[in-house]
C-alpha positions in Angstrom: 26.5 -89.5 -74.5 29.1 -92.2 -74.1 32.2 -91.6 -73.1 34.1 -91.5 -76.8 31.5 -88.8 -77.9 32.3 -86.8 -75.0 36.2 -87.0 -75.3 35.7 -86.1 -79.0 33.7 -83.4 -77.7 36.1 -82.0 -75.3 39.5 -82.5 -78.1 36.9 -80.4 -80.9 36.1 -77.3 -77.9 39.9 -77.0 -77.1 41.0 -76.7 -80.8 38.3 -74.4 -81.9 39.4 -72.4 -79.0 42.9 -72.9 -80.1 41.5 -71.2 -83.3 40.4 -68.0 -81.7 43.4 -67.9 -79.4 45.4 -67.2 -82.8 43.1 -65.4 -84.3 43.3 -62.9 -81.6 46.7 -63.1 -81.1 47.1 -62.1 -85.0 45.0 -58.9 -84.5 46.5 -58.0 -81.5 50.3 -58.2 -83.5 49.3 -56.8 -86.6 47.5 -53.4 -85.1 50.8 -53.2 -83.2 53.2 -54.0 -86.4 51.0 -51.0 -87.9 51.2 -48.6 -85.5 48.3 -48.4 -84.5 48.8 -49.7 -80.9 51.3 -49.1 -77.8 53.8 -52.6 -77.3 53.2 -52.2 -73.8 48.9 -52.9 -74.5 49.8 -55.2 -77.3 51.5 -57.2 -74.8 49.0 -56.9 -72.2 46.4 -57.7 -74.2 48.1 -60.7 -75.4 48.8 -62.3 -72.0 44.9 -61.6 -70.8 43.9 -63.8 -74.2 46.4 -66.5 -73.2 45.2 -66.6 -69.4 41.8 -66.5 -70.3 42.1 -69.4 -72.6 44.0 -71.4 -70.5 41.7 -70.8 -67.1 39.0 -72.0 -70.3 40.5 -74.9 -71.0 40.7 -75.6 -67.0 37.5 -75.1 -66.6 36.3 -77.5 -69.6 38.8 -80.4 -68.4 37.3 -80.4 -64.9 33.8 -80.3 -66.0 34.7 -82.7 -68.9 36.0 -85.4 -66.2 32.9 -84.6 -63.6 31.1 -85.9 -66.7 33.5 -88.8 -67.5 32.8 -90.2 -64.3 29.2 -90.1 -64.3 29.1 -92.1 -67.2 28.9 -95.8 -66.4 31.9 -98.3 -68.7 29.7 -100.3 -71.4 29.3 -104.1 -70.0 31.5 -106.2 -71.6 
């Protein structure tokens, strides 16, 4: 895998996870809006979802950076 492919893969994973996060927050908000849940539970679920997203982003960034350093620059 080249460096460009690695960076593109990282960006795609971040965009996909951002979409999943938005859907999760939408579902949590919609259930609270319809009166199916308590506001405290909805807020806590939202905070946990955002924290998991941030932790996954940090982990993926570290792994991608380590892989990036392993790939040698092409000779010019």
